[in-house]
N, C-alpha and C positions, 0 to 999 in steps of 0.2 A: 655637675654640681652648680647650684645657683646661689649667688651672693645677693642678699637683700639688704640695702643700706638706706636708712631713713634718717634725716636730720630735722630737728624742730627748733624754731625760734619761739621762745615762750613769751607770753604777756608778762609785763613787769609785776602785776598782781592779778590773781584770778582764783576763784573759789575760796576766797579769804586767806590766801597764802601768797608768800613771796615767790619770785621766780626760782630762787634757790631751793625753797621747800618743795615746789612743784617738780623741779628736776629730780630731786631725790625720790619723790613718790613715783614718777615715771620710771626711773631706773629700777626701783624695787618691784614695781608691778610687772615690768617686762622680764626681768631676770627670774621672777617667779614662774614664768612659762616653761623654764627649762625642766624637762621631765614630765610636764603636764601636756603640752601640745606634742603629740606623738611624731609628727613629721619634721619637727625642729631638730636639726642635727647639732647646731652650735649657736650660742647667742652671746653677744657682748654689748653692754650699754655703757656709754661714756658721757660724762658731764664736762663741758668745756672748762678749761683751767681759768681761774679768775684773773690771772695776770696776762691773759691774751686779749686781743682786740675785742671791743664791745660789738663790732660788726659780725663776729663769729656766731654761728648757730650755737644753741645752748645744750642740746642733747643729741647724741647719735646712737643709732641702733645698727648693729652689724650682725646679721644672721646668715646661717648656711642651711640649705635644703638640697636634697638629692635631685629633685626635679621641680619644674614650674607647677605641676599639679600638686606637689607637696606644699609649695608656697601658697598656692590658692586654698588648699585645705586648712593651713595654718590661719589664713586671713579670716575664715569664718568660724574658727574654733571658738567655743563660748568663753574660754579664759582670755583669749586675745580680744574678743569683742568687748568684754568687760573692762579690760585695760584701755581699749580705744575710746570708750565713752568719756572717761576722765581726761585722757590726753586731748581730745577734741575741744574740751572746755577751756583748756589752759594755753592752747597753741595759737600763735599769731601767724606763723608760716610753716610750711612743710615742703621738703624736697625728698625725692626717692629715686633710686636706681636699682634695677634688678639685672644681673648679668651672669653669663656662664663663665666658669673658670675651671 
């Protein structure tokens, strides 16, 4: 199994929306991939709690895939690509790790 974890630091304002609004849009768009991207086994999207340090990243994606090939297939799925277009517009920084478990 492959765990795919991505964290984003969002711009204070982007696309005419606040960081909080964009975090919710990202969460909704990624969670909508559940049942749409066929190689996606499990998905969880979290928004950083407002009472935690400002230095924390704003949004985290935690996905599970059976294989790296399945992860790669997910990356190019049209629904994922559509979500990624918006995410790239509002993100200041991104970190990612993919690992076997």
